[in-house]
C-alpha beads as a LAMMPS data file, in Angstrom:
LAMMPS data file: protein, C-alpha beads

263 atoms
262 bonds

1 atom types
1 bond types

-500.0 500.0 xlo xhi
-500.0 500.0 ylo yhi
-500.0 500.0 zlo zhi

Masses

1 110.0

Atoms # bond

1 1 1 0.000 0.000 0.000
2 1 1 2.826 2.370 0.920
3 1 1 4.557 1.595 -2.368
4 1 1 1.400 2.405 -4.328
5 1 1 0.971 5.647 -2.402
6 1 1 4.615 6.603 -3.048
7 1 1 4.309 5.928 -6.782
8 1 1 1.092 7.941 -6.995
9 1 1 2.661 10.788 -5.030
10 1 1 5.705 10.881 -7.313
11 1 1 3.514 10.790 -10.413
12 1 1 1.409 13.638 -9.079
13 1 1 4.513 15.661 -8.242
14 1 1 5.970 15.235 -11.736
15 1 1 2.632 16.063 -13.370
16 1 1 2.200 19.150 -11.205
17 1 1 5.734 20.297 -12.058
18 1 1 5.089 19.880 -15.769
19 1 1 1.729 21.616 -15.641
20 1 1 3.245 24.615 -13.855
21 1 1 6.263 24.858 -16.140
22 1 1 7.401 28.454 -16.578
23 1 1 7.341 29.130 -20.309
24 1 1 9.159 32.406 -19.747
25 1 1 12.206 30.321 -18.700
26 1 1 13.054 32.991 -16.133
27 1 1 15.217 30.597 -14.111
28 1 1 17.436 29.900 -17.125
29 1 1 17.705 33.596 -17.932
30 1 1 18.909 34.176 -14.377
31 1 1 21.579 31.478 -14.759
32 1 1 22.753 32.902 -18.086
33 1 1 22.805 36.456 -16.757
34 1 1 24.993 35.353 -13.874
35 1 1 27.520 33.267 -15.798
36 1 1 27.627 34.429 -19.445
37 1 1 29.795 37.397 -20.406
38 1 1 28.908 39.141 -23.676
39 1 1 31.745 41.028 -25.378
40 1 1 33.044 42.349 -28.714
41 1 1 30.188 44.848 -29.045
42 1 1 27.653 42.118 -28.318
43 1 1 28.852 39.763 -31.053
44 1 1 30.412 37.098 -28.826
45 1 1 29.997 35.576 -25.400
46 1 1 31.958 33.383 -23.016
47 1 1 30.907 31.291 -20.031
48 1 1 32.427 31.363 -16.570
49 1 1 32.317 27.582 -16.203
50 1 1 34.241 27.287 -12.895
51 1 1 31.847 29.734 -11.259
52 1 1 28.855 27.939 -12.757
53 1 1 30.175 24.589 -11.524
54 1 1 30.523 25.949 -7.997
55 1 1 27.042 27.489 -8.067
56 1 1 25.137 24.931 -10.127
57 1 1 21.981 24.481 -8.039
58 1 1 19.945 26.977 -10.066
59 1 1 20.931 25.336 -13.366
60 1 1 20.266 21.842 -12.021
61 1 1 16.836 22.908 -10.763
62 1 1 15.950 24.450 -14.111
63 1 1 17.092 21.378 -16.046
64 1 1 15.073 19.169 -13.692
65 1 1 12.011 21.241 -14.571
66 1 1 12.684 20.585 -18.262
67 1 1 12.978 16.866 -17.588
68 1 1 9.672 16.856 -15.703
69 1 1 7.695 18.071 -18.738
70 1 1 5.626 15.234 -20.204
71 1 1 5.038 14.800 -23.962
72 1 1 1.361 15.696 -23.657
73 1 1 2.170 18.973 -21.969
74 1 1 4.755 19.794 -24.605
75 1 1 2.282 19.028 -27.402
76 1 1 -0.200 21.499 -25.919
77 1 1 2.188 24.405 -26.419
78 1 1 2.470 26.667 -29.447
79 1 1 5.030 26.014 -32.174
80 1 1 7.168 28.870 -30.844
81 1 1 6.976 27.671 -27.239
82 1 1 8.045 24.180 -28.261
83 1 1 11.037 25.413 -30.232
84 1 1 12.134 27.795 -27.484
85 1 1 11.921 24.920 -24.996
86 1 1 14.095 22.674 -27.178
87 1 1 16.750 25.322 -27.868
88 1 1 17.013 26.065 -24.157
89 1 1 17.208 22.338 -23.423
90 1 1 20.074 21.876 -25.881
91 1 1 22.008 24.852 -24.551
92 1 1 21.228 24.074 -20.918
93 1 1 22.203 20.408 -21.022
94 1 1 25.371 21.365 -22.919
95 1 1 26.274 23.583 -19.985
96 1 1 25.596 20.639 -17.676
97 1 1 27.880 18.383 -19.723
98 1 1 30.728 20.868 -19.404
99 1 1 30.442 21.477 -15.658
100 1 1 29.962 17.755 -15.007
101 1 1 33.450 17.399 -16.500
102 1 1 34.967 20.642 -15.246
103 1 1 37.809 18.740 -13.561
104 1 1 38.944 17.429 -16.960
105 1 1 39.171 20.956 -18.341
106 1 1 40.957 22.253 -15.259
107 1 1 43.490 19.430 -15.344
108 1 1 44.136 19.821 -19.073
109 1 1 42.727 16.393 -19.888
110 1 1 40.036 18.083 -21.990
111 1 1 40.400 21.135 -24.223
112 1 1 37.035 21.057 -25.954
113 1 1 33.646 19.386 -25.755
114 1 1 34.840 16.858 -28.327
115 1 1 37.219 15.456 -25.694
116 1 1 34.226 14.324 -23.622
117 1 1 33.185 11.585 -26.009
118 1 1 33.818 7.890 -25.605
119 1 1 36.009 5.561 -27.625
120 1 1 33.269 4.834 -30.141
121 1 1 30.910 7.779 -29.658
122 1 1 30.865 11.557 -29.589
123 1 1 29.681 13.626 -26.594
124 1 1 26.574 14.479 -28.603
125 1 1 25.649 10.788 -28.615
126 1 1 25.702 10.429 -24.830
127 1 1 22.338 9.701 -23.191
128 1 1 22.914 11.743 -20.051
129 1 1 19.598 13.538 -19.485
130 1 1 15.845 12.980 -19.630
131 1 1 13.570 14.969 -21.917
132 1 1 9.962 14.358 -22.916
133 1 1 9.794 11.130 -20.969
134 1 1 12.953 9.346 -22.142
135 1 1 16.714 9.409 -21.829
136 1 1 18.056 11.619 -24.618
137 1 1 21.184 12.795 -26.348
138 1 1 22.105 16.243 -27.596
139 1 1 22.044 14.806 -31.120
140 1 1 18.440 13.720 -30.586
141 1 1 17.429 17.224 -29.523
142 1 1 19.129 18.890 -32.473
143 1 1 18.737 16.464 -35.352
144 1 1 15.678 14.363 -34.618
145 1 1 13.518 16.827 -32.725
146 1 1 14.468 20.356 -33.763
147 1 1 15.581 19.763 -37.339
148 1 1 13.032 16.991 -37.751
149 1 1 9.997 18.951 -36.562
150 1 1 10.845 22.553 -37.432
151 1 1 11.794 24.152 -40.731
152 1 1 13.862 26.919 -39.163
153 1 1 17.470 27.391 -40.328
154 1 1 18.089 30.176 -37.827
155 1 1 18.353 27.565 -35.083
156 1 1 21.939 27.078 -36.277
157 1 1 22.693 30.539 -34.911
158 1 1 20.996 29.708 -31.609
159 1 1 22.249 26.238 -30.634
160 1 1 25.582 26.554 -28.834
161 1 1 27.887 23.548 -28.406
162 1 1 30.364 25.227 -26.028
163 1 1 32.993 26.037 -28.663
164 1 1 34.680 29.339 -29.513
165 1 1 33.469 29.186 -33.118
166 1 1 29.846 28.599 -32.100
167 1 1 27.377 31.466 -32.297
168 1 1 27.259 33.450 -29.080
169 1 1 25.296 32.014 -26.184
170 1 1 22.635 34.587 -25.380
171 1 1 22.578 35.901 -21.833
172 1 1 18.853 35.176 -21.815
173 1 1 16.610 32.194 -22.478
174 1 1 14.587 31.765 -25.644
175 1 1 10.840 32.170 -25.172
176 1 1 7.874 31.555 -27.425
177 1 1 6.781 35.149 -27.071
178 1 1 10.127 36.591 -28.228
179 1 1 11.363 33.734 -30.412
180 1 1 11.081 35.458 -33.790
181 1 1 13.008 38.510 -32.594
182 1 1 15.604 36.409 -30.794
183 1 1 16.294 34.071 -33.719
184 1 1 16.611 36.952 -36.153
185 1 1 18.955 38.773 -33.808
186 1 1 21.058 35.632 -33.391
187 1 1 21.475 35.178 -37.153
188 1 1 22.330 38.831 -37.740
189 1 1 24.784 38.813 -34.833
190 1 1 26.415 35.585 -36.031
191 1 1 26.827 36.865 -39.597
192 1 1 28.161 40.187 -38.277
193 1 1 30.952 38.495 -36.339
194 1 1 33.970 38.994 -38.616
195 1 1 35.905 36.174 -36.970
196 1 1 33.258 33.758 -38.247
197 1 1 31.548 35.260 -41.310
198 1 1 32.044 38.108 -43.738
199 1 1 33.151 39.300 -47.182
200 1 1 36.720 40.027 -48.212
201 1 1 38.708 40.317 -51.441
202 1 1 38.431 36.539 -51.972
203 1 1 34.655 36.442 -51.699
204 1 1 32.334 35.268 -48.932
205 1 1 33.798 33.418 -45.973
206 1 1 31.449 31.520 -43.672
207 1 1 31.408 29.419 -40.560
208 1 1 31.603 25.677 -41.182
209 1 1 28.096 25.541 -39.724
210 1 1 26.781 26.733 -43.098
211 1 1 28.672 23.922 -44.771
212 1 1 27.610 21.185 -42.348
213 1 1 23.942 22.183 -42.546
214 1 1 23.827 23.581 -46.065
215 1 1 20.705 21.566 -46.910
216 1 1 18.754 23.393 -44.201
217 1 1 19.168 26.758 -45.922
218 1 1 17.395 25.763 -49.154
219 1 1 19.774 27.652 -51.443
220 1 1 22.590 29.125 -49.394
221 1 1 23.340 32.074 -51.680
222 1 1 19.707 33.127 -51.789
223 1 1 19.436 32.775 -48.052
224 1 1 22.504 34.918 -47.439
225 1 1 21.245 37.621 -49.764
226 1 1 18.646 38.539 -47.145
227 1 1 21.498 39.155 -44.689
228 1 1 23.832 40.998 -47.043
229 1 1 24.103 43.997 -44.739
230 1 1 25.213 41.840 -41.819
231 1 1 27.754 40.031 -43.992
232 1 1 29.170 43.118 -45.656
233 1 1 29.276 45.243 -42.522
234 1 1 27.998 48.170 -44.548
235 1 1 24.466 49.456 -44.126
236 1 1 24.224 50.244 -47.821
237 1 1 26.726 48.476 -50.025
238 1 1 25.580 44.975 -49.185
239 1 1 22.077 45.530 -50.534
240 1 1 23.066 45.453 -54.188
241 1 1 25.878 42.930 -53.923
242 1 1 25.634 40.152 -56.494
243 1 1 26.099 37.039 -54.396
244 1 1 25.885 34.857 -57.490
245 1 1 29.411 35.772 -58.552
246 1 1 31.153 35.683 -55.184
247 1 1 33.121 32.600 -54.229
248 1 1 32.139 30.961 -50.945
249 1 1 34.656 29.340 -48.626
250 1 1 34.268 27.928 -45.137
251 1 1 36.681 28.828 -42.361
252 1 1 38.244 26.403 -39.894
253 1 1 36.234 25.730 -36.751
254 1 1 37.779 26.530 -33.374
255 1 1 36.572 23.824 -31.002
256 1 1 38.254 25.237 -27.901
257 1 1 35.932 25.768 -24.959
258 1 1 34.014 29.050 -25.016
259 1 1 35.280 30.022 -21.578
260 1 1 36.625 33.323 -20.325
261 1 1 40.239 32.312 -20.958
262 1 1 39.599 31.720 -24.690
263 1 1 37.955 35.066 -25.380

Bonds

1 1 1 2
2 1 2 3
3 1 3 4
4 1 4 5
5 1 5 6
6 1 6 7
7 1 7 8
8 1 8 9
9 1 9 10
10 1 10 11
11 1 11 12
12 1 12 13
13 1 13 14
14 1 14 15
15 1 15 16
16 1 16 17
17 1 17 18
18 1 18 19
19 1 19 20
20 1 20 21
21 1 21 22
22 1 22 23
23 1 23 24
24 1 24 25
25 1 25 26
26 1 26 27
27 1 27 28
28 1 28 29
29 1 29 30
30 1 30 31
31 1 31 32
32 1 32 33
33 1 33 34
34 1 34 35
35 1 35 36
36 1 36 37
37 1 37 38
38 1 38 39
39 1 39 40
40 1 40 41
41 1 41 42
42 1 42 43
43 1 43 44
44 1 44 45
45 1 45 46
46 1 46 47
47 1 47 48
48 1 48 49
49 1 49 50
50 1 50 51
51 1 51 52
52 1 52 53
53 1 53 54
54 1 54 55
55 1 55 56
56 1 56 57
57 1 57 58
58 1 58 59
59 1 59 60
60 1 60 61
61 1 61 62
62 1 62 63
63 1 63 64
64 1 64 65
65 1 65 66
66 1 66 67
67 1 67 68
68 1 68 69
69 1 69 70
70 1 70 71
71 1 71 72
72 1 72 73
73 1 73 74
74 1 74 75
75 1 75 76
76 1 76 77
77 1 77 78
78 1 78 79
79 1 79 80
80 1 80 81
81 1 81 82
82 1 82 83
83 1 83 84
84 1 84 85
85 1 85 86
86 1 86 87
87 1 87 88
88 1 88 89
89 1 89 90
90 1 90 91
91 1 91 92
92 1 92 93
93 1 93 94
94 1 94 95
95 1 95 96
96 1 96 97
97 1 97 98
98 1 98 99
99 1 99 100
100 1 100 101
101 1 101 102
102 1 102 103
103 1 103 104
104 1 104 105
105 1 105 106
106 1 106 107
107 1 107 108
108 1 108 109
109 1 109 110
110 1 110 111
111 1 111 112
112 1 112 113
113 1 113 114
114 1 114 115
115 1 115 116
116 1 116 117
117 1 117 118
118 1 118 119
119 1 119 120
120 1 120 121
121 1 121 122
122 1 122 123
123 1 123 124
124 1 124 125
125 1 125 126
126 1 126 127
127 1 127 128
128 1 128 129
129 1 129 130
130 1 130 131
131 1 131 132
132 1 132 133
133 1 133 134
134 1 134 135
135 1 135 136
136 1 136 137
137 1 137 138
138 1 138 139
139 1 139 140
140 1 140 141
141 1 141 142
142 1 142 143
143 1 143 144
144 1 144 145
145 1 145 146
146 1 146 147
147 1 147 148
148 1 148 149
149 1 149 150
150 1 150 151
151 1 151 152
152 1 152 153
153 1 153 154
154 1 154 155
155 1 155 156
156 1 156 157
157 1 157 158
158 1 158 159
159 1 159 160
160 1 160 161
161 1 161 162
162 1 162 163
163 1 163 164
164 1 164 165
165 1 165 166
166 1 166 167
167 1 167 168
168 1 168 169
169 1 169 170
170 1 170 171
171 1 171 172
172 1 172 173
173 1 173 174
174 1 174 175
175 1 175 176
176 1 176 177
177 1 177 178
178 1 178 179
179 1 179 180
180 1 180 181
181 1 181 182
182 1 182 183
183 1 183 184
184 1 184 185
185 1 185 186
186 1 186 187
187 1 187 188
188 1 188 189
189 1 189 190
190 1 190 191
191 1 191 192
192 1 192 193
193 1 193 194
194 1 194 195
195 1 195 196
196 1 196 197
197 1 197 198
198 1 198 199
199 1 199 200
200 1 200 201
201 1 201 202
202 1 202 203
203 1 203 204
204 1 204 205
205 1 205 206
206 1 206 207
207 1 207 208
208 1 208 209
209 1 209 210
210 1 210 211
211 1 211 212
212 1 212 213
213 1 213 214
214 1 214 215
215 1 215 216
216 1 216 217
217 1 217 218
218 1 218 219
219 1 219 220
220 1 220 221
221 1 221 222
222 1 222 223
223 1 223 224
224 1 224 225
225 1 225 226
226 1 226 227
227 1 227 228
228 1 228 229
229 1 229 230
230 1 230 231
231 1 231 232
232 1 232 233
233 1 233 234
234 1 234 235
235 1 235 236
236 1 236 237
237 1 237 238
238 1 238 239
239 1 239 240
240 1 240 241
241 1 241 242
242 1 242 243
243 1 243 244
244 1 244 245
245 1 245 246
246 1 246 247
247 1 247 248
248 1 248 249
249 1 249 250
250 1 250 251
251 1 251 252
252 1 252 253
253 1 253 254
254 1 254 255
255 1 255 256
256 1 256 257
257 1 257 258
258 1 258 259
259 1 259 260
260 1 260 261
261 1 261 262
262 1 262 263
């Protein structure tokens, strides 16, 4: 009888947590505000991982609230709320993966997130968290759920895998209410970062992200044309630029940890 009561109590607690989930993701915004430093005129950011590791309770509590959300609750949300939830989950559990292994970075055993994989698997293939009722991997969140369910190429400027060459990690959570503005700002910011994207005398140079996920942009040149001002760095000259005749090359990816030391 006590076992039945305990199981019912736990089920009720998880259901109540999911039903009361804060879609404004305020708790995650607080964590990001406290531990993410934005620099280079707002184009880049770095994470104070040692500080986050020492003060991880708020992040752990937020991630537990994500894990408590049941599939039915998730399905009841708007398209924008679902996508915001998934982006935050990817970024939040990536932070968890880094601080869970902070000793490896501090000892020099690890230099990047790629060093956290196993002999036969990458860190993105690790099932180390629960989401929507099952144990998941970061690859599942990105490739199966986000890319599988949403036709939104701007997510590639929002998902941050803890590397220097990634887009900047926003110092705020993504929300359904602000998602359109946030995604657009992320793409413009990413394309305006001259260490990652731009135009020079050789043509257009882009982050490898645009190479890896080229199929998601449904005609890369046409897609970039809408962001010509961000790429050119000129409020006027980029508008009439003929992207059809510019060579495109992809720059090397810096996988070093996006911490304060690697700014």
